[in-house]
Steps between C-alpha positions, in 0.01 A plus 500: 500500500524163678449314172764711330745444784442125485556504126810721516666306782405172338664607173821593685509159668414319177781683321742386772380139476521505120856633490600256775363203305659616177830515687439139614431406138855606406608189688399305188801662334740454790555583865739777394228654279259505794769657723561768238129570477478515881748789503259708290197375693645587842649826377150623418289349778755582771521857384352690800200645314416164339537326837271754663240457224524121520460460875244779528299329224528166680378647829218703345389216273475253789314753715255589222448132423397432859282811498327377184431164666357676804275723287357210300152406613535156345780268398289342227727599214575383145742210495789702358459762772487239777822347365665840484386589853624169643835532327534857622460387862770234453760734353608714801601211727710340224632839393615595851699177512671603176564860610650395835710240322648732236450874529521530880827302534642702210407833659580409865789253472647594164418157357561472126168341391617373162314250286776249573438527876121486468505206260742315724271557797171422328615220269761314707502598869130564573266368223195567721571872491560463128151355462362797695673739260355321198156523661554872564610548139189329364250654743630857475506490121153343471348750744651799319432366153131437578467857624667650194312273260157585638593869515600504132216269397247779557689744277473543122811318379624356169367155421829323579566681829322259735619178329854641520455579867375146564808362326727725706320384814605144421851554362652740755469271807586197287825659379581613855450145628717356223769757579491401868534131411789562258686707760441226759654243268796729444561560872444141623835358372690796651337447842681167534802704614433599867751786489328653197159462665617668825650790306177553307265468798699751710397373848363778721511548879237284670377791711434714192324214322282441805401868514408498132292185552318661793424809293373281216273298729366817661424654161324187376309474829392864474371444147309184596351686796381778268339240271322334793385836633367598157287187464381519861393863462275432198214317678523742794460795263204337325326423828546856621368645174194274500396654829445823306265343245527339158439609141306291248602461136229376264614317185307450171366159612349672809765344720582720800846502656561652843833676546656726758550861390839541339486175302539544126236367261760263352584361845130454568458302177795278581392442860154396380639277225353718224724497189624852426754593233823655626804444286743712704400347833310800633768765459294744296706461181311285251140630540360148437321501837290801394148491634183691423346642814124510542321615814739653749729670250465840663614361837829359371825678585628696198770336285857545615742672264629163375154355445383816327798485265423140401130578453588794274737282301224248422238771444273358771161660570427650842328186633798271430761450774797269556391224739851468644506866605147571624435444872124542555382644830128450421288242317558496125396304187793376289514360146844362392544588133763256370492119508740350756792292379464624144863602451571840357370532145582834347140619514483453879724803539229731371220564746328724247443185297431238762302715740274631225525819297348664195734528203499576132653220300459275198340155521568224246297183452600214271343166419604203289267426211328158476680367806205286609494318167877460514487355853230248410732323254798468738596299807483688833877528546533634144243769581684601820837507320365710215322742731808545718715570195244749374458693826876504571583629154237774496557586868869563430409718202270709722766540769767604252270770372460637854169345601383286790323178393285463808234245405515173306159337466519200272627638170406857595751760621442836667785751533540847651719779360599834652492405868823689560526748213144606429238444232684663206804277533275208590300534178815504292634199688170316449522554123861383506388194698239418234775511238730289719223247560438469125871442442521255789199308368662471157814363669292253703314383190833440324631308801190280529427468130538120513252475789227731364255426223449874456683802644387649830315831474417766758274799544615805698296789638648814660326786681615767746357716775430511873500170692519389862823303557565279799600158622182294509399142561522257787786302653754391243271615219578869564639701214533854379215590268280783379125545489276752332338595170837510322560132577156400373547705184844351427348153534220600260754629246684169513170323426442741209809362322286197417232718341751693288725203423808684619783455750471831686227748593622823663284778637558849363570605860810277505627631166454861610677453836784306336547771236468243222307581182280203410309682225628249244304222672122457473305688768162406642270589783365215707262479794634350821260362755495720809616815319261783419651571160698325227879472502719578201745225406769418243514155345849362429510179300861420598658664806844487333374776271547740795878454505579807282272718715672399825859537384702797616694632798361383834265249340440187709621167366256367247554170328846364564603136514375262763809295560303228684141415575 
C-alpha cells in the first residue's frame, strides 16, 4: 500500500509539474499565449478537488519519502536512485518558497499572480529568486521524470516507448526554460517604466508580507527538522535492533553478510557491496532482483499480496522470492538469479525461462559449410566481416520466423522455437525459419557475389521434445539456452546434412507436431549417440522446397526479403 501511495501521489505531482512546464513553454509563442494558458492551468488546479488532491499528494509524498529513507538499512544505492533521492530532498525547500510567493499571497491577499508579475519579479527585480525558480523547475522535473521512467522501464512497452520518454525528458524542461527566457525578454523593456512596474507588482502591506515570510520560514524549518530527525533515527534504530541479534545471509561464493532482522535481501546485498540486479530500485515491480532461496526457505515470512502477484506473473517456482520484498528473520542461503546491470532484455521478464524450467519446444542448429577452408584464404578482418554479415542475416531470419537465436559459436547457430506458444507452433516456426534462412542465404550470396569464390552453403538440423531451459553461464557470458537430449539430437541432425548432401534434416517428430506432411522427401532412420533407438528423419535437399507446405492462414513468415544484412 505504501508503494502504491508513493506512486499515486508522485504521479499527481508529476502531472502538475508537467502541465506547469508546458504552460511555461507557451512563452516561446508570446507572453499573452502563456497568460491564456495560465487561465486554463489555474482553473483546473485551483478547483477545490484538484487543490485538495495536489496538496494532499505533496504532503503524503514527502512523508512517505522520509519514511522510505528511515526504513532503508543502507544508502548504498544505484547512481540514478541516489540522484533521485538527493533531488527529492532539495525540492520541498525550494517549492515552499514558490508556494509562499505565489499561491499564498493569491489566496490570502488577493494578489493576481500573473505571468507578467512573476516574470517581472524573477527576471528584472530579483534575479536570485529567478535562479531559484529555474533550479526548482529543473530539479522537480528530473526527480519526477526519473521515477516515471524507471517505473515504466520495468513494464512490457512498445519498442519506441522508452526512447520517446527519454526525448520528452529532455525537451519539456528545455522548452519551459526557453519560454521563461522569451517572456523575460518581452517584459524587460516594459519594466523601464516605473509606473507600469508598480502597477504589475501590486505592493502589499508590509505586515502581511512579514507574516507570510514567517510562515514560509517555519514551514521550511519544520521540513528540514524532519529530514534531520529521519537521518538521526536510522543509526539509533539499527543499534537497538542489533541488541536483539543478527541474521546471516550466505551467498553463492560462501560470503556471509550479517543483517538486522527486517532488512531486505536486496538491502543486504547493497550494504555488503554485492552486485544485485534491481531495475525498479527495490519497489517490487520489475522482478529482476528475484533470488533462489536455499537453506532457510521455510523460515521466511510468506510473500505479501504484491510480491505473490509478481511471482505469479513471472511463473516463479516456490523457492524463488523477490529480494527487495523478503525480510529474513533467520539465517538463509540466497542465490541471485539475474546478472546485475544487464539492462532489461525481453527474456529477463520470464522467470520460467531464466530460473530454469522444463519445456517442450523445437531446437534448430545450423552450420556454414567449408568455413574453415574459406577463412584460411582471407585476411582476419575479412573473416570477421563475413562472419558478422552471415550471423546477422541468418539471425534476423530466425527472429522473423518467431525463434530465439540464443547461441552463436563461430559459424554455428542454435535457435529455440516455441518458448511462448508451445511445441506445435514452435515446430512450424522452426520449419519456416529454415526456409527463411535458405532465402536469406541466397540474398547474402547475391550481395557478396564479388567477394566469394563460391556461394556460401549451410546445413540445418531440427528436432523437438522436452528440454530444460534456463539462463546459464557466468558473469557477462550468461544467456538463455536449453540442454537435454533434444539439443544433442538437433546438433546430430545438422551434422547429418553433410552425410546426405542436403541443406536440411528434420526429424519426423517435428513434422508430426507441425502438421506438415514431408512424405514427398526421402525418409531414413539414423542412430544418434546417447539414444537407445534410431530416430526417423526427412532429408530436404533445398529448404525452399518447403514453402508450399507452410503457406496458408496463420503460417509464420517463411522466406521474405532481407532488406539489409
